N, C-alpha and C positions, 0 to 999 in steps of 0.2 A: 504493500500500500504506500509506503514511503517512496519507492521507486516510481510508482504511478503518479505521485505528486512532484516528481522531478528531483527528489532528494537522493543523492548517491551515497549509499551506506552498505556496509558489509553485513553478512549474516551474523558474524561473531559480535559485532557492535550491538545489533538488535538483541541478541541473546543476553549479553551482559546487562543491557538496559532493562530488559524484562525481568531478569533475575534479581536485580537490585530492588525492583518494585514489587516482588513477590507475585508476578503475573504468569509464571510458567506453570504448565500443567503438572500434576503429580507424576512421579517417575514411572508409574504403571500405565500412564495414558497411552503410550504408543503400543504397548502390549495389548491393551484393550482394543485399539484401532485395528491391529493385526487380526485379533480374534473376530471382530466384526467383519473384516474383509474376507476372512476364511468362511464365515457363515454365509456371506453373499455368494461366494464361489460354489458352496455346497448346494445352492439352489439349482445348479445344473449338474447333471451327471458328468459331463465333460465340458470344460470351459471352451467356448468357441476359439478356433485357431486361425480364423480369417474374418475379413469384413463380411457384412451382410448375411450373418448367420442368426444374430439376435439383435433386435432393436428394442429400446425401452422408451416409453412415453408416459407422461403424467401432466396434470394441471397444477400450477402453483399460483397463488394469489398475490397480487401486487397492488398497493394503493398509490395513486398519483397525488400530487400536491393538493388538488381540489378535494381529496377524500374519496373520490370515486374508486371503486374496486374494478380491477382488470384481472384477466387470467392469461397466463403464458403457458403454452403447451409445447415443450420441446420434444424432439425425437432424437435419441442418441444411439450410436452404434456401440454395442457392448464391447467388441474387440478393440476398436480403434479409439473409443471414447469421443469420437468426433460428434458434434451436434449438427445434424443434417438440416434441421429446421427448428424454429421456435416462434410459433404463431401466437400473436397477442389478440385478445378479443374481450368483450364485456360479458360474455356468457361462457359456460362450460357444457355445451350441448354436444350431441352426437355430430352435428355438422362441423363443430369446431375441431373435434378429435379427428374426423375424416379429413378436414382441410389441412391439419398439421401433417397427417400422413401423406396426403397428396403432395404437399410442398417438400417433404423429406424425399419422396420418390423422385420428384423432378430434380432436386438438388443432387441426389446420388447419381442419377443417370447423366447429369451434366458433367459431374466430376470424373466419372469412370468412362465416359464416352460410349456407353451402350446401355441397353435396357436392363432394368433390374432382373427381369426374368432370365435374360441371357447370362447374367452374372451368377445366377443361382443354378445354372446347368453345368454338369460335368462335361468338359469339352471332348472327352474321349468316349463316354458312354451315352451322353445326352440325358442322364438321369437328373431329375429335378430334386434339389434339397430345399424345401421351402424356408423362407426367412421367417423367424418367429418374432412376432410383435408382442412384447410383454407390457401389460398395463395393470393398474389396480382394479378394484371392483366398483369404481364409480359408475353412475347411471349412464354416462355417455358411452362407456365401453361395454355395457351390458345391453345396449339398445339394439333393436332390430336393424336400424339404419347402419350402424357400425358393422354389424354382422353381415349385412348385404354387401357392404363395400369390400370386406375381407373375402367373402365368397366369390366376388367378381375378379379377384386377383389370384390366379393359381400359384403365384410365387410367394404368397403370404399365408401365414397361419397365426391365429391369435390365441394367446394364453393369458390368464389372469393370475395375479399373485394370490397366495393364501390370505384370508382375512387377517388383519392385524400383523402383517409381515411385510412392512415397507422396505426392509433390507433387501428383499428379493429384487427390488427395482432400484438398486443402489446407484447405478451409473447415472441415470437421469436425475435421481435425487441429489447426487453430488453436483451435477451441473446447475440445478436450481439453487443450491446453496452458494456456489461460486458466483452465479449471476447476481444474486441479491447482495451478498456481503462484500464482494470485491468491486461491485459496480453500482447497482441500482440504489442501494441504501446510502451511497455517498454523494448523490446528486439530487437536485430538485427536478421533478418531471411534471411539467405544467399541464400536459394534455396527452390524449391517447396516441397521436402521431409521434410525439416526442418519445413515448415509451417504445413504440415499434422501432423507431430509429436507434434508440439506445440498446435495445435487445439485439438488433442485427449487428450493431457495431461491436458489442461484446462477443457475440457469437464468432465474428471474424477473428478477434483477438484470441479467443479460447481455442479455435481450430488451428490458426496459422502461426501464432506467436508464442502462446503460453506453453512451456514445456510441462509434461505431466510425469509425476513420480512413478505412477503405475505403468508407464510406457518407457521406463528407463530414461526419463527426461527427454524423450522425443516429443514432437508435436503431433497432435491427433491427425491432422490432414496428411502429414507425411506417411503415417502408419496406414491410413485408409487407402492411400493411392499406391501402396506397394502391390506388386503382382501377387494375386492371391493363390494359395494352394487350394485344392479341392477336397481336402479331408472333410468327411461328414462328421460334424460335431453336434449331435442332437442335444436338445435341452429338455430338462424335466424338472420336477420338484415344484411346479406351479400348477394351479388348477386350470384346466383347459376350459375355455368358454364353449 
């Protein structure tokens, strides 16, 4: 956050400042984080080993300066951590969830230069491995309209997390946390269009510039654009819709 404000400072200096003020987490904090990360991985029998095997999506609430409530609906790739779309709207209906997925598909196809369906096909056998879209149990994702959209896309399959198990959707939850605490909560957002612009600006930073620890400090877009293998990595541990 200091670097975002133009202050050049080392990690060791920040560590010493936080330690002097008693602001460091307890020593078992990182162990707890690793345990939570392991729990998220266990939501899948085998963690995806390439892009477009598992996407995660969710709504998160944002209040703008006027006090009006908006909803942002990101779609993230589990393997690359890239945020493919983050649609903002004043409602959290099925049409908003479908719109976010449509935007994510368009974004993915633009980046990889071919259709999502083609990217899910084994080039040697032609076998289709559907991309699994993971969501929570919100009304938008349980609706008939959302189910019809999924049914019309043979490359997609939808599963929902277990009730009261948000950790199963951890990648998109982590994006939501970063979006709010690293950016949106630090600025004033006067109206909806400003929110849309700020979300898109941060999504670009998140994908192209911000290194990610879980990717060995690589950038999500670089990982997403790597030539994919065609290992089949099925996901389970979540309730199928």
